[in-house]
N, C-alpha and C positions, 0 to 999 in steps of 0.2 A: 589356507586362503588360496582361492583359485584366481589366477591372473587371466583376464579375458583380453584377446585381441579386439581392436575396435570393431572389426567385422562381426564379432560374436556377441556384442552387446545387444540385448533385446531392445528393439525400437518400438515404443508403444503406439505408433501410428503407421498407417500403410504408405510408407515412403520407402523407396530403395535406400539402403543404409548409406550409400555414398552420397545420395542427394540430401538425406537428413543431415549428415555431418557437414556437407558443403554449404547448404543453406544456413545451418546454425552458425557456422563460423563466419560466413559473410555477414549475417545480421549482427553478430556479436562485434565484429571488427567495425562495422558501420556505427553501431551504437557508441562504442568506445571512442572511435575517431572523431565523432561530432564534438567531443569536448574541446578539440583544438580550436574551434571557432569561438569559444566563449570570450576570449580577450577582445575580439572585435565587437562584441556586444556589451562591453563594460562589465563583464563577468555576470551578466544577467541579474539574478536575484541575490547573489552572494553578498554584495556590499551591505544590504539591509541586515543580514545575519552577522556580518562582521561588525557593523555598528552596534548591534545588540550585545555582542561579546565585549565591545569596548566600553559600553555604558552600564553593563550589569554591575549591580552593587551600588548604584547611584539613583537619585530621583529622575535623572534624565532618561531612564529606560522606559518607564510606563507612561508618563505624561506626554501625549502626542505632540503638543506644542514645543516642549523642551526637547523632545527626542528629534523632531524634524529640524529644529534650530541647530542642534548639535550636528546633525547630518549635513546641513547646508554649510556650516562653518568648516566642515572637513571634506567638502567637495563631493558629497554623496547625494544622489537623488532622494529627496525627502519622502519618507513613508512610515507608517505605523509599524510597531512590532506586535502582530496580532496574536501571538502565542501567550499562554500563561507566563508570567515573568520568570518563574523558576527555570523554564526551558532555556533561557538565555545563557545559563551556566554551561550548556552543552557547546556553545560557540566561543566561550572564553579562550580555549587553547588556540583556536584559529585566529583570534583577534590579537594575539601577541606578536604577530608579524605584519607585514604589509598586506594590502588586499590581494595583490597578485600571488604572493607566497601562500597566504591563507587559503586562497581558492584552490591552488594545486594540492595543498595538503588535504583540504576537505574532499576534493575530487578523488584522491587516492583512498581515503577512508571509505567514501561511498562506493567506490568500485570494489574494494575489498568486501564490503557488506553484501554486494550483489553475489559474490562467490559464496559467502556464508549462507545466503538465502537459497542458492542452488543446492548446496549440500544438505541443508536442514530440510528444505522442501522435499528433496528426493527421499530422505529418511522417513518423513511423515507420510508421504503418499506412495511409497513403495516403488520408486523409480531407481534405476541405476544411477549412481552418483554422477557419472559423467554426462548422462542424459539430463539430469537435473541442472548441472552447470550450464549446458548448452541452452536449456529452456530459459534460465535466468538471464544470461548475458545476451541472448538473442531477443528477449522481450524488451523492446525499445524503451518503454516507460521506466524500466528499472534504472537504466543509465541516465534517464532524465534528471535524477537527483544530483548526479555529478555534473551534468551538462549545465544545469540552471543554478547550481549552488543550493539546491533544495535538499530535503532530508527524508523524503517519503520511503526510501529504501530502508532507513532505520525503522520506520513504522512497519514495513514488510517483515523485517527480521523478527521484530517483537511479536507481530501477529503469528508468525510461524513458530516462535517459541511457545506461544499459547496453544497452538494446534498440536504441537508435539507433546506438550504436557497433557492435553486431553486424550491424545492417542495412547500414550503410554501409562495413563492413570496417575501421573505425577501432578497432583492437584495444586501443590505449592508452586511448581514451575508454571503451570497455566495461569495462576493468579499473579505471579510475578510478572509474566509477560504483559498481562492487561494493566497491571499497576504502573509499569514503566511506560506503557503506551499512553498514559495520561499526559505525557509531555505534549501531546496533540490530541485533546479530548475527543474531537469528532471522529478520529480513527478508533478510539477505544470504545465508544458508545455501542456499536453493534455487538462487540464481544461481551460487554457488560450485560446487554440484553440477552444474549445467548446463555450466559451463566445463570441469569435469573430464571429464564424459561426452563432450563434443564436442571435447575435446583443444585447447582454446583456450589454449595454453600462454602466449603472450605476455600475454594479458589476465589470466590467473591470476598471472603474475609481477608485473604492475603492481598488482593487488589485494593480493598478499602483501606488496609493499613498503610498503603503507599500514599494515599491522599494527604494525610497530615504532613508527610515528608515533603511532598510537592508544595504544600502551603508554606511551610517554613523556609524552603528554598526561595520561594517567591518573596517572602518578607525580606530576606537577605538581599535578593536581587534588586529590590526597589529602594534599598537604603533604609529599611526599617518601617515600611508602610504596612501596618497590620490590617488596614482596610482596603488593600489592593483589589479584591474582587469587584467592588463597586466602581473603582476607577477603570478597571479592565472592561467591564460591561459598558460603561459610558464611552470609552474609546472605541469599542467595536461597533456601537450604534452608529457612529459616524464613518465607519470604515467599510463594513461588509457590503452594503448596498452599492456604493460607488465602485468598489473593487470587483464585485460580481458583474456589474454592467460592463466595466472595462475589459474583463476577461471572458466575456460571453463566448468568444470564438475559441477560447482555450479550455473551456470547461468540459468535463465529462459527466456532470450530474444533470439529471433531468430538470430540476428547478432552475439551475443556472442557464441551461439552453433555452427553456421555454420562456422564462421571464426576461432573458436577454432578447428574445424575439417579440417582447411586448405582451405576452399572455398575462392576464391578471393573476395576482398571487393566490386568491382563494381557490380557483379550480386546480391550480398547480399543486398546492399543498394537500388538497383533497385527494388528488390522484396519488401523490406520494404516500399519504396515509393508507390508501387502499392497497398499494403495493406492499407496504409493511405488513398489513393484516393478512394478505394472501401468503406472505412468506412464513408467517408464524407456524402454521401446521407442518411445513416442511422442516423448519428448524427443530421442531419438537420430535420428529420421527426419524430423522437421518442420523447416521453415526456422527459422533461429535466433531471429528476433524473436518469432515465434509460440511457439516452444519455451520462450523465456524468460517470456512472458506466462502460458503454461499452468503452468510450473514454480512461478511465484510463487503462483498460486491453489491449486495442490496443497499448497504449503508452508503457506498459511493453513489449509487443511482439516485438516492433520495436526499443526498447531502445538500445543504444550502451553499456549500463552497468546496468543490473538489475539482482541481485542475489537472492538466495532462500528466504531470509527474506523479499524481496520486494513483494513476493507472498501474503503477508497480504492484499495488495490492490485489490486482486481478490474478497475479501469478499463482497463488494457491489453488484457485478454481481451475486454472489451466492444468496444473499438475493433477488435480483430481480428475479432470476430464480425460486425461491420458488413460485412465482406467487400470492402472497397475495394481489397485487394491480391490479388483473385482467390482468396481463401481464405474463412475464416469459415463461417457457418451459412447454409444454403439457405433460401429462402422456401418457405412462409409462416411457418415456425417462427422465423426470425430476428426478424421483427417481433413475433411473439407473446411470445417469450422476453425480448427486450430491453424491450419495453413493460411486461411483467409485472414485471421486475426493478426498473425505475425507479419503478413505481407502489407496490411494497411496501417499497422501501428506506427511506422516511422512518419506517417503523414502529420503527426503532431507537430513536427518541426515547421511545417508550412501551414498550419491551421489558420494563422492570422491572415494569410493570403486567400485561402480557400473559403473561409468564413464559417467553418465548422470543424471540430476535431473528430477524426475517425474513432478515437477512443470512446467518445460518447456512444457510438453505435456498438462498439464491442461490449461496453458495460450494459447497455440495454438488452442486447441479445443474450449475453451471458446470464444476466439475472433472470430474464424471462424463461430461458431454457431450464435453468436450475429450479425455479419455482414450479414450473409446469411438469417437470419430470420427463420432458420430451426426449425420446431416444435414449433413455437411461438404461444402462446395463443392469440386468436384474440379478446378477450373481451374488450380491451381498444383501442379506435381509435387512429390512428397515429397522428391525428390532435389535440391531447389534448392541453389544454391551456398552456400558457407559464409557469404557476406555476405547471402544472401537478398535482395539488392537488385534493384530493377526500375527501368527508366527511366520518366521522367515520363509519356510517352505511354501506356505500358501501364497506369499507375495511373489516368490519366484515363479510358481506355476501360473499365477495370474498374469505376470509380466510376459512370460513366454507365450501364453495364449494370445495376449494382445498384439504380439509382434508377428504372428503368423497370418 
């Protein structure tokens, strides 16, 4: 095993190494440091997840009237729990303590998962592990899961598990990643679509086998309600539209932004459908890990409800764009685009004051570049095998070439 000094690590963008590491560390410290402000904002969204963990296993979880009454009785701002009920079991451990202690425990777990995402993404997209860690911690939306008490970085890790399974040909692993991602179905749907389009039947079967497990967990979470899907749909009907309007300045999805500005729903969803149709040929012909990364970002772009913290799921496309697997974006635009994205990403903290999230721009530009193939490196054939795997020597050569 060769031990590299930091100065010898291949940097996949055209920045002097000292600036790459300095900027990465500064961005990472900033992202982690923002967590310290959460107590001044009543721990942001975490109390709603804490309430879900406290009420899981009872009828108070799903019924919005009973749930918000429970929250009010316990001094928590009333809100729905908009996830499938079985997901509430994930928050049960954090709810066994006070809100404050639970928040910091949750923040520690989410921060650890950012590290997992950096290592796993580096493996999947052929980056040096330390470069992958910097890419993950410096990408501000990753830490937003910890800052806001949210959980999108968990979705990021599961999406990367799926991509690694697709890269390495471990179809059961890919299916397991998608199946576990059903804890938040809107994040899983783009990957389900990818598996269907690419005829990854074994992975689809594994993912489908997880659906009954989630259903039974939801039955237990609601205190024995076997008809919970109807109650969930009814609850969401009264939740999604007001919540989307309220969060228009924090959204990164095109429907959320446009409808927040008063654009009628029909043209918005027509445009969203056109974007999905345009993405399908690219999904069909690109190597599987790249296709999965692109599909996830397209899913964010057309999602009815994707907020700043969901921008964590842009990270795989960023790692692909670095070009260490002989794909990605060609220079000089690779450095310009990635540096620009990292510089403007922290604006999400101030999006309420600005009136628009910069991450919406990142998602739009990223999705359109990927769909169009603009400035794509042509070193990897579009007909790459189903596994889209490459041997280590090819990866090293590609990374070295990208750093020169």
